[in-house]
C-alpha positions in Angstrom: -47.3 34.1 -31.8 -45.5 32.0 -34.4 -42.1 33.3 -33.3 -42.8 32.3 -29.7 -44.0 28.8 -30.8 -40.7 28.4 -32.8 -38.5 29.2 -29.8 -40.6 27.0 -27.5 -40.3 24.1 -29.9 -36.5 24.7 -30.2 -36.2 24.8 -26.4 -38.1 21.4 -26.1 -35.7 19.9 -28.7 -32.7 21.1 -26.8 -34.0 19.8 -23.5 -34.4 16.3 -25.0 -31.0 16.6 -26.5 -29.6 17.2 -23.1 -31.2 14.1 -21.8 -29.7 11.9 -24.5 -26.4 13.8 -24.5 -18.9 13.4 -21.6 -18.2 15.2 -19.4 -17.6 18.5 -21.0 -17.7 21.3 -18.4 -19.9 24.4 -18.2 -17.6 27.4 -18.7 -20.2 30.1 -18.3 -21.5 31.7 -15.1 -24.3 34.0 -14.1 -24.4 37.7 -13.5 -27.1 38.7 -11.1 -28.1 41.7 -9.0 -30.8 44.1 -8.0 -31.8 47.5 -9.2 -33.1 50.0 -6.6 -33.8 53.7 -6.3 -32.1 56.2 -3.9 -34.6 55.3 -1.1 -33.8 51.6 -1.4 -37.1 50.7 -3.1 -37.0 48.0 -5.8 -37.5 48.9 -9.4 -39.3 46.3 -11.5 -39.3 46.4 -15.3 -35.9 48.1 -15.6 -34.0 47.2 -18.8 -30.5 45.9 -17.9 -27.9 45.6 -20.6 -24.7 43.5 -20.3 -22.1 44.5 -22.8 -18.7 42.8 -23.4 -16.2 45.6 -23.4 -13.8 43.8 -25.8 -16.3 42.9 -28.5 -19.3 45.2 -27.9 -21.6 42.3 -28.0 -24.6 42.9 -25.7 -27.5 41.1 -24.0 -30.5 42.4 -22.2 -32.7 41.4 -19.3 -35.6 42.9 -17.4 -35.8 43.2 -13.6 -38.6 41.2 -11.9 -41.0 42.3 -9.2 -38.2 42.3 -6.6 -35.9 44.4 -8.8 -33.7 41.4 -9.5 -32.2 40.4 -12.8 -30.1 37.4 -14.0 -28.0 36.7 -17.0 -27.7 33.0 -16.6 -24.9 32.0 -19.0 -22.2 34.6 -19.4 -18.7 33.8 -20.8 -15.6 35.0 -19.0 -14.5 38.6 -19.8 -14.8 42.2 -18.9 -18.3 43.7 -19.1 -20.4 46.9 -18.6 -23.7 46.5 -16.8 -26.1 49.4 -17.5 -29.7 50.2 -16.7 -32.4 52.3 -18.3 -35.8 53.3 -17.0 -38.2 56.2 -17.7 -37.8 59.0 -15.2 -34.4 57.9 -14.0 -30.9 58.6 -14.9 -29.1 55.7 -16.6 -26.8 53.8 -14.3 -23.8 51.8 -15.2 -21.0 49.7 -13.6 -17.8 49.0 -15.4 -15.6 47.1 -15.7 -17.4 44.1 -14.3 -15.0 41.1 -14.2 -16.8 37.8 -15.1 -14.6 34.8 -14.3 -15.0 31.1 -15.1 -17.9 29.6 -13.1 -17.8 32.3 -10.5 -21.1 34.1 -10.2 -20.9 37.9 -10.4 -23.2 40.1 -8.4 -23.7 43.7 -9.5 -26.3 45.9 -7.7 -27.2 49.2 -9.2 -28.9 52.3 -7.7 -30.8 54.6 -10.1 -31.3 58.3 -9.4 -34.3 60.4 -10.5 -33.6 62.4 -13.6 -33.6 62.4 -17.3 -32.6 59.3 -19.3 -30.0 61.3 -21.2 -28.0 61.6 -17.9 -25.8 58.7 -16.8 -24.2 57.7 -13.5 -21.1 55.4 -13.9 -19.7 53.5 -11.0 -16.3 51.7 -11.3 -16.4 47.9 -11.1 -14.4 47.9 -7.8 -17.3 49.8 -6.2 -20.3 48.3 -7.9 -19.4 44.6 -8.1 -19.3 42.3 -5.1 -15.8 41.0 -4.7 -16.9 37.6 -3.2 -19.3 34.9 -4.3 -22.7 35.7 -2.9 -24.7 33.1 -5.0 -23.6 29.5 -4.2 -21.4 27.4 -1.9 -18.6 26.5 -4.3 -15.1 26.8 -2.8 -13.0 27.9 -5.7 -10.1 30.1 -6.8 -9.6 32.0 -10.0 -6.2 32.6 -11.5 -6.7 35.4 -14.0 -4.7 36.5 -17.0 -2.8 39.2 -15.1 -1.6 36.6 -12.5 -0.6 34.2 -15.3 1.4 36.8 -17.0 3.1 38.4 -14.0 3.7 35.6 -11.5 7.0 33.7 -12.1 6.7 30.3 -13.8 9.5 27.9 -14.3 9.0 26.6 -17.8 5.9 28.7 -18.3 3.6 25.9 -17.1 0.4 27.4 -15.9 -0.5 24.4 -13.7 2.3 25.3 -11.3 0.0 28.1 -10.1 -2.4 25.5 -8.8 0.2 24.7 -6.1 -0.4 28.1 -4.7 -4.1 27.5 -4.1 -5.6 26.6 -0.7 -6.2 22.8 -0.4 -3.6 21.9 -3.0 -0.5 20.0 -1.8 2.4 18.5 -3.7 5.9 18.9 -5.0 7.2 22.4 -5.4 8.3 21.6 -8.9 5.9 19.0 -10.3 2.3 20.2 -10.2 1.0 17.1 -12.1 1.5 15.0 -9.0 -0.3 17.3 -6.6 -3.4 16.4 -4.5 -6.5 18.5 -4.0 -7.8 18.3 -0.4 -5.9 15.0 0.1 -7.8 13.2 -2.7 -6.2 11.0 -5.3 -4.9 12.7 -8.4 -7.4 10.9 -10.5 -10.3 12.5 -8.6 -9.6 15.9 -10.2 -11.4 16.7 -13.5 -9.1 18.8 -15.7 -10.6 20.4 -18.8 -9.5 22.8 -21.5 -12.3 24.8 -23.1 -14.8 22.5 -21.5 -13.3 19.3 -22.9 -11.4 16.6 -20.8 -7.7 17.2 -21.1 -6.4 14.2 -19.1 -4.5 11.0 -19.8 -7.4 8.5 -19.5 -5.2 5.4 -19.9 -2.8 6.1 -17.0 -5.1 8.4 -15.0 -3.1 9.1 -11.9 -2.1 12.8 -12.0 -4.3 15.7 -10.9 -2.8 18.3 -13.2 -1.3 16.5 -16.2 -2.8 17.8 -19.4 -2.4 15.9 -22.7 -2.2 19.5 -24.1 0.4 21.1 -21.8 -0.9 24.4 -20.6 1.4 27.3 -21.4 0.9 30.9 -20.3 0.9 32.2 -23.9 -2.6 30.8 -24.6 -4.4 30.3 -21.3 -6.7 33.2 -20.4 -7.5 32.0 -16.9 -8.5 29.0 -14.9 -10.9 28.1 -12.1 -10.0 25.5 -9.4 -13.0 24.3 -7.5 -11.8 22.3 -4.5 -15.2 21.4 -3.0 -19.0 21.9 -3.2 -19.0 22.1 -7.0 -22.4 23.0 -8.4 -24.8 20.4 -9.7 -23.8 20.9 -13.3 -20.1 19.8 -12.6 -19.5 16.1 -12.6 -17.0 13.2 -12.9 -14.6 14.7 -10.3 -14.3 15.6 -6.6 -12.5 18.7 -7.7 -12.8 20.7 -10.9 -10.0 22.6 -12.8 -11.3 24.5 -15.8 -8.8 26.1 -18.2 -10.0 28.7 -20.8 -8.2 29.8 -24.0 -7.6 33.4 -24.8 -9.9 35.1 -27.3 -9.8 37.9 -29.7 -11.5 41.4 -29.5 -12.2 44.4 -31.6 -8.6 45.6 -30.9 -5.6 43.7 -32.3 -3.1 42.4 -29.7 -0.1 40.3 -30.3 3.3 39.3 -29.0 6.5 37.7 -30.1 8.6 36.0 -27.4 11.8 34.1 -26.9 12.9 32.6 -23.6 16.3 30.9 -23.1 17.8 29.0 -20.2 21.3 27.6 -20.2 23.9 26.1 -17.9 26.4 29.0 -18.0 26.0 29.7 -14.3 25.2 26.1 -13.2 27.6 24.2 -11.0 28.5 20.6 -11.9 27.3 17.8 -9.6 29.7 16.2 -7.1 29.6 12.8 -8.8 30.1 14.2 -12.4 33.1 16.1 -11.1 34.5 13.1 -9.4 34.2 11.0 -12.5 35.7 13.8 -14.7 32.4 14.3 -16.6 31.2 17.7 -17.7 28.0 19.1 -16.2 24.6 18.3 -17.7 23.9 20.4 -20.8 21.0 22.9 -20.5 20.1 24.7 -23.7 16.4 25.4 -23.5 14.8 27.5 -26.2 11.2 28.6 -26.1 9.9 30.9 -28.8 6.8 31.8 -30.7 4.1 34.4 -31.1 0.4 35.0 -30.7 -2.2 37.4 -32.3 -5.8 38.2 -31.5 -8.3 40.5 -33.0 -11.3 40.9 -35.2 -12.3 39.6 -38.6 -15.7 41.3 -38.6 -16.1 44.1 -36.0 -18.4 43.2 -33.2 -19.1 39.8 -34.6 -16.2 37.5 -35.6 -13.0 37.3 -33.6 -9.9 35.2 -33.6 -6.9 34.2 -31.5 -3.9 32.1 -32.7 -0.8 31.1 -30.9 2.2 29.1 -32.1 5.3 28.2 -30.2 8.2 25.8 -30.1 10.5 24.4 -27.5 13.9 23.0 -28.4 15.8 21.3 -25.6 19.0 19.6 -26.6 19.7 18.6 -23.0 21.7 15.8 -21.5 21.0 13.9 -18.2 23.6 12.4 -16.0 23.1 8.6 -15.6 25.1 5.9 -13.9 25.4 2.2 -14.8 27.0 -0.8 -13.1 29.8 -2.4 -15.2 32.2 -5.3 -14.6 35.8 -4.5 -13.9 38.4 -5.3 -16.5 39.6 -8.2 -14.3 36.1 -9.6 -13.9 35.6 -9.6 -17.7 38.6 -12.0 -17.9 37.0 -14.3 -15.3 39.1 -13.1 -12.3 36.9 -13.0 -9.2 37.9 -11.3 -6.0 36.4 -12.1 -2.6 37.1 -12.2 1.1 37.7 -15.7 2.5 36.3 -17.0 5.7 39.2 -15.5 7.6 38.7 -12.1 6.1 41.6 -12.3 3.7 41.3 -11.0 0.1 41.5 -13.7 -2.5 41.3 -13.7 -6.3 40.7 -16.8 -8.5 40.1 -17.2 -12.2 36.7 -18.8 -12.7 37.6 -20.2 -16.1 40.6 -22.0 -14.8 38.7 -23.1 -11.7 36.0 -24.8 -13.7 37.3 -25.4 -17.2 34.6 -23.2 -18.7 35.6 -21.1 -21.7 34.4 -17.6 -22.5 31.4 -17.4 -24.8 32.0 -15.3 -28.0 28.5 -13.9 -28.1 28.8 -12.6 -24.6 32.3 -11.3 -25.3 30.9 -9.2 -28.2 28.4 -7.7 -25.7 31.2 -7.0 -23.2 33.1 -5.2 -25.9 30.2 -2.7 -26.0 30.6 -1.9 -22.3 33.0 1.0 -21.6 35.7 0.9 -18.9 34.6 2.0 -15.4 35.0 5.7 -14.4 33.1 5.9 -11.1 33.9 3.2 -8.5 31.6 4.9 -5.9 28.5 3.2 -7.3 29.2 -0.2 -5.7 31.5 -1.8 -3.1 31.7 -5.1 -4.9 35.3 -5.6 -5.9 34.3 -7.3 -9.2 32.0 -4.4 -10.3 32.4 -0.7 -10.7 30.5 2.2 -12.2 30.3 4.1 -15.4 28.8 7.6 -15.4 28.0 9.7 -18.4 25.6 12.4 -19.7 23.0 10.6 -21.7 21.4 12.6 -24.6 18.0 13.9 -23.4 17.0 16.0 -26.5 13.4 16.8 -26.9 11.4 18.9 -29.4 7.9 20.3 -28.8 5.5 22.6 -30.5 2.0 24.0 -29.8 -0.7 25.4 -32.1 -3.7 27.0 -30.5 -6.6 28.6 -32.3 -9.8 30.1 -31.0 -12.7 31.6 -33.0 -15.7 33.5 -31.6 -18.7 34.3 -33.8 -21.8 36.2 -32.8 -23.8 36.6 -36.0 -27.0 37.6 -34.2 -27.7 39.2 -30.9 -29.0 36.1 -29.3 -26.6 33.5 -30.7 -22.9 33.0 -30.0 -20.6 30.3 -31.4 -17.1 29.4 -30.2 -14.6 27.0 -31.5 -11.0 26.1 -30.4 -8.3 23.8 -31.6 -5.1 22.7 -29.9 -2.3 20.6 -31.1 0.8 19.6 -29.3 3.7 17.6 -30.8 6.5 16.0 -28.7 9.5 14.0 -29.7 12.2 12.6 -27.4 14.3 10.0 -29.4 16.4 9.0 -26.4 14.4 9.0 -23.1 16.4 8.9 -19.9 13.4 10.1 -17.9 11.6 6.8 -18.5 14.9 4.8 -18.2 14.7 3.6 -21.8 17.6 5.5 -23.2 20.8 4.1 -24.7 22.6 2.0 -22.1 26.0 3.4 -23.1 27.3 6.2 -25.4 27.0 5.5 -29.1 24.5 2.7 -28.8 20.8 2.6 -29.9 18.2 3.8 -27.3 14.5 4.1 -27.1 12.3 7.1 -26.9 8.8 8.4 -27.5 6.8 10.6 -29.9 3.3 12.0 -29.8 1.0 14.3 -31.7 -2.0 15.2 -29.5 -5.0 17.3 -30.5 -8.0 18.7 -28.7 -11.0 20.5 -30.2 -14.0 22.2 -28.7 -17.1 23.9 -30.0 -20.2 25.5 -28.5 -23.4 27.2 -29.4 -25.1 29.5 -26.9 -28.6 30.6 -27.7 -30.9 33.0 -25.9 -34.2 31.4 -26.8 -36.3 33.9 -24.9 -35.6 36.6 -22.3 -35.9 33.9 -19.7 -34.3 30.8 -21.4 -30.7 30.4 -22.4 -29.1 27.2 -23.7 -25.6 26.1 -24.4 -24.6 23.1 -26.4 -20.9 22.1 -26.2 -19.1 19.3 -27.9 -15.4 18.3 -28.2 -12.8 15.6 -28.5 -9.3 15.0 -27.6 -6.8 12.5 -29.2 -3.5 11.7 -27.4 -1.6 9.0 -29.3 1.8 8.2 -27.8 4.3 5.7 -29.2 7.4 4.4 -27.5 9.9 3.2 -30.0 13.3 1.5 -29.9 16.2 2.2 -32.4 17.6 -1.2 -31.5 16.8 -3.7 -34.4 17.7 -7.0 -32.7 19.7 -8.2 -35.7 20.5 -11.5 -33.9 16.8 -12.3 -34.1 16.8 -12.8 -30.3 17.7 -11.1 -27.1 20.4 -12.0 -24.6 19.3 -11.2 -21.0 21.4 -11.3 -17.8 18.4 -11.9 -15.5 14.7 -12.7 -15.4 12.8 -9.6 -14.6 9.6 -11.7 -14.4 11.1 -13.2 -11.2 12.1 -9.9 -9.8 15.8 -10.4 -10.6 18.2 -7.5 -11.4 21.1 -7.6 -13.8 24.5 -8.2 -12.1 25.8 -5.5 -14.4 24.3 -3.4 -17.2 23.3 -5.1 -20.4 24.6 -2.9 -23.2 21.6 -3.7 -25.4 18.4 -1.7 -24.9 15.9 -4.5 -24.8 12.8 -2.4 -24.5 10.0 -3.4 -26.9 7.7 -0.9 -28.7 4.4 -0.1 -27.1 1.9 2.7 -27.2 -1.7 3.8 -27.0 -4.3 6.3 -28.2 -7.1 7.2 -25.8 -9.6 9.5 -27.6 -12.4 11.1 -25.6 -15.5 12.5 -27.2 -17.5 15.0 -25.1 -21.1 16.3 -25.4 -22.9 18.6 -23.0 -26.2 20.5 -23.1 -27.0 23.0 -20.3 -30.2 25.1 -20.2 -31.0 27.9 -17.8 -34.5 29.3 -17.1 -35.0 32.4 -15.1 -38.4 32.5 -13.4 -39.0 35.2 -10.8 -36.4 34.7 -8.1 -35.5 31.3 -9.4 -32.8 30.3 -11.9 -33.4 26.7 -12.9 -30.7 24.8 -14.7 -30.9 21.4 -16.2 -29.0 19.4 -18.8 -27.0 16.3 -19.5 -23.5 15.0 -20.3 -22.2 12.2 -22.4 -18.6 10.9 -22.7 -17.3 8.2 -25.0 -13.8 6.9 -24.0 -11.8 4.6 -26.2 -8.3 3.2 -25.3 -6.5 1.5 -28.2 -3.2 0.1 -26.9 -0.5 -2.2 -28.1 2.5 -3.8 -26.5 5.2 -5.9 -28.2 6.9 -7.0 -25.0 8.2 -10.6 -25.1 7.5 -11.2 -28.8 11.2 -11.4 -29.7 12.7 -14.7 -28.3 14.9 -14.1 -25.3 17.7 -16.2 -23.8 18.4 -15.7 -20.1 21.9 -16.5 -19.0 22.8 -18.4 -15.9 22.9 -21.9 -14.3 19.7 -23.8 -13.9 17.9 -27.0 -15.0 20.2 -28.8 -17.5 23.1 -26.5 -16.7 24.3 -27.4 -13.3 26.5 -24.9 -11.5 30.1 -26.1 -11.4 31.1 -23.8 -8.6 31.1 -25.0 -5.0 32.5 -23.4 -1.9 35.3 -25.9 -1.6 36.8 -24.7 -4.9 37.6 -21.3 -3.3 40.8 -21.0 -1.3 40.0 -20.1 2.4 36.3 -20.7 1.9 33.7 -18.2 0.6 30.5 -16.6 1.9 27.2 -17.7 0.4 26.5 -14.3 -1.1 29.9 -14.1 -2.8 29.5 -17.7 -4.1 26.1 -16.7 -5.7 27.7 -13.7 -7.3 30.6 -15.8 -8.7 28.1 -18.3 -10.1 26.1 -15.5 -11.7 29.2 -14.0 -13.3 30.4 -17.3 -14.6 27.0 -18.2 -16.0 27.0 -14.9 -18.0 30.6 -15.1 -19.1 30.3 -18.7 -20.2 27.0 -18.0 -22.1 25.1 -20.7 -20.2 21.3 -20.5 -21.1 19.1 -21.3 -18.2 15.9 -20.2 -19.8 14.6 -19.3 -23.2 11.3 -17.6 -23.4 8.9 -15.9 -25.8 5.4 -14.3 -25.5 2.6 -15.4 -27.8 -0.7 -13.4 -28.1 -4.0 -14.0 -29.7 -5.4 -11.6 -32.4 -9.0 -12.7 -32.2 -11.2 -15.2 -30.3 -10.6 -17.8 -33.0 -6.9 -17.2 -33.9 -5.1 -19.1 -31.3 -1.6 -17.9 -30.3 0.1 -16.2 -33.2 3.8 -16.1 -33.7 5.2 -12.5 -33.4 1.8 -10.9 -32.8 1.9 -8.0 -30.3 -0.8 -7.6 -27.7 -3.5 -5.3 -28.9 -6.6 -4.3 -27.0 -9.4 -1.7 -27.6 -11.1 -0.8 -24.3 -14.3 1.2 -24.5 -16.3 2.9 -21.7 -19.2 5.3 -21.8 -20.4 7.8 -19.3 -23.8 9.6 -19.1 -25.4 12.0 -16.6 -28.4 14.3 -16.2 -28.8 17.0 -13.7 -31.3 19.6 -12.5 -31.0 22.4 -10.0 -32.2 25.8 -8.8 -30.6 28.9 -7.5 -33.4 30.5 -5.4 -32.8 34.1 -4.3 -34.9 33.8 -1.1 -34.2 37.4 -0.2 -31.7 40.1 -1.2 -29.2 38.6 1.2 -30.0 34.9 1.1 -29.6 32.5 -1.9 -30.4 28.8 -1.6 -29.0 26.2 -4.1 -30.4 22.7 -4.5 -30.2 20.1 -7.2 -29.7 16.5 -8.1 -27.3 14.8 -10.5 -27.4 11.2 -11.7 -24.3 9.7 -13.2 -23.9 6.4 -15.1 -20.3 5.1 -15.4 -20.6 2.3 -17.9 -18.8 -1.0 -17.5 -15.6 -1.0 -19.6 -15.6 -3.6 -22.4 -13.1 -5.0 -24.8 -14.0 -4.4 -28.4 -13.3 -7.9 -29.7 -14.4 -9.8 -26.6 -10.7 -10.6 -25.9 -11.2 -11.2 -22.1 -11.7 -14.2 -20.0 -13.9 -14.5 -16.9 -14.9 -17.4 -14.7 -18.3 -18.9 -15.6 -20.6 -18.6 -12.6 -19.7 -15.1 -11.4 -17.9 -14.3 -8.2 -18.7 -17.7 -6.6 -16.6 -19.4 -9.3 -13.5 -17.4 -8.5 -12.6 -19.7 -5.6 -13.8 -22.9 -7.3 -10.8 -25.0 -8.4 -13.0 -26.7 -11.0 -14.3 -23.5 -12.5 -14.3 -22.9 -16.2 -13.6 -19.6 -18.0 -15.1 -18.1 -21.1 -14.8 -15.0 -23.2 -16.3 -11.7 -21.9 -16.6 -8.3 -23.4 -18.3 -6.9 -26.5 -20.1 -9.5 -28.6 -20.0 -12.2 -26.0 -23.1 -11.3 -23.9 -21.0 -11.2 -20.8 -19.9 -7.9 -19.0 -16.8 -7.6 -16.9 -19.1 -6.7 -13.9 -22.6 -5.3 -13.4 -23.6 -1.7 -14.1 -24.2 0.6 -11.2 -27.4 2.5 -11.6 -27.7 4.3 -8.2 -25.2 7.1 -8.6 -27.4 9.9 -7.3 -25.5 13.0 -6.3 -27.6 15.6 -4.2 -26.2 19.1 -4.0 -27.4 21.8 -1.6 -25.9 25.1 -0.5 -26.7 28.4 1.0 -25.1 31.9 0.7 -26.0 34.5 3.3 -24.8 38.1 2.9 -25.5 39.9 6.2 -23.2 42.8 5.4 -21.9 44.4 2.2 -18.5 42.7 2.3 -19.4 39.6 4.4 -20.8 36.3 3.1 -21.4 33.1 4.9 -21.6 30.0 2.7 -22.3 26.3 3.5 -22.9 23.4 1.2 -23.1 19.6 0.9 -22.6 17.5 -2.2 -21.7 14.1 -3.4 -19.4 13.5 -6.4 -18.8 10.4 -8.4 -15.3 10.4 -9.8 -13.5 8.7 -12.8 -10.7 6.7 -11.2 -7.9 4.8 -12.9 -10.5 2.4 -14.4 -8.9 1.5 -17.7 -5.5 0.5 -16.2 -7.3 -1.8 -13.7 -9.0 -3.6 -16.6 -5.9 -3.9 -18.8 -3.8 -5.2 -15.9 -6.3 -8.0 -15.4 -6.4 -8.8 -19.1 -2.6 -8.8 -19.4 -2.3 -11.4 -16.7 -4.6 -13.9 -18.4 -2.8 -17.0 -19.7 -5.7 -17.8 -22.0 -5.0 -14.8 -24.2 -1.3 -14.4 -23.7 1.3 -17.0 -22.8 5.0 -16.8 -21.9 6.6 -20.0 -23.2 9.8 -20.9 -21.4 12.3 -23.7 -21.9 14.8 -24.5 -19.2 18.4 -25.6 -19.6 
């Protein structure tokens, strides 16, 4: 009696924990079935044992009055289902394949005889090959497929492109769409913990821990009708790490790809440039096995990728004649003309600009432009990157009814010169900008069988994904010289040799907690629980903090060129180009500008301070549902989920909103005041009516035929943080661009 009271008390505690507990995801599923005799009669009271074939860990259940049994929370793996009942031979089905969030149905028939005899049926005969329990539309990509299907770069997410409902580029899975939805509507998890970039949340299959075939066991892609315990996404993609077993298994691997058989591009050939370098090296190893037989297991994977590549880039450069002030054009009669802008106006070359021109190489590719004063320079920009992965998983089952799992993932990436983001060195031998990142994800769970009918899983985790974009350019002048004003949408006449990118970066940690409880009662399997997610986005941006001088004619520097100075006349577009070229060569400053930021609500604008913001957002949900086996061939699912997506807030209250709400937005006399944490003013009102019903039915009229139908509502996490930060960045009360003209 005391033992029963203990487990009941513990169950109550865990239920309340679930109600006060991000959207970690449930990775377990249920194994169900019926036990009958040779005449088709049901057998109540039969002991059913589920044994993991890799670890020998077992669980038991007892059939109900209808001969049905349910194991409500089973981890992915290969199992044996066996039965034992007085007066009957033992029956068993193996191997039974249990996959992530896909219910498995195993029916067993027992024959009259002694319990010392056993009838074993292979899994292919005894296990239903289709989902007969709920209306989820999902696809499992298992370990055999991950190992055997060809993958360019060993990126597992590419296999998502092969699934029904997924559309996208044949090479870039991260940009794919599921059932036509935005990429942000997919919820991507690794070992139950969110694995997405929550600052720029746009891609469906981009993982902050890139998913390699060496450590992913399998994944489940649910495209519609996800069950009631799955939230924060219209589609669900669940990745699971490989685990250890009683047997030791390991591998060492090396993959290499090079350009030996690659052809050069047409444009590189035409410019006399060698082909892009490809020297990709991927190598590492993994090992899994036991520490304590039948109880403690491990899996570890470590790998590196070295890629000393180059990428072909092209820049617009001035011709040698244009550098000397010689400007070519077609006059009004269509005749070619050339004038020297310095002689035409009396302007002299600026020595600072000349020092910049000296950094620009001679043209080698005239195909880039048809302007006679400009040409092209093509070269292979260094695109070297280094990456490494560390992946660890531990499974511990110290007692029959308790199982603990833990996993840790680390990914490091460094690309000192980054052509992919167009922040690399402008020309060979000059400083460029790149990025570096060390990302980590951890997950842990405790699954407890509190009684023969009640199972609970508590899961928690976190991911950290700091990324920093840095520039090797030191701006020794103390200021920048710019050829155009990007803020006005202008484009440089020709390439500025200085990489003027300013450092920026962010860290967007996510903390996840989930509790999920299952209760088997007769033909019902009730599930209920809760989720909590804490999202923090700590970002910085130094853009504009170094003074910049934009060259050209403007207020205080009148343009000395007029159409009448050009022999034969000149078209308006050519005159504008000539003026832009002369303004640069002569070093005329039309605008000087610098950005000033606040560091607190009381600091005022601080010289040299970069923009820093800490955005916080919390999510909370609770759910309840039931899988009701109405008959041996019909199962009904119903449930309700409630989600709370909290209003984002700025940690220091560094945001400004009109006083008076939405009505003040169009009021020309409106005032603004601080909003965010500590101010008593939210960015907008909380939405408390996010109720998500979920119903479904599965009907199995024949052995290998199932009809399923379902209806559900999903509340998704869209690109919320970027929406908020974009609004904050455009607020002149917290950041100002000071400009002086002439």
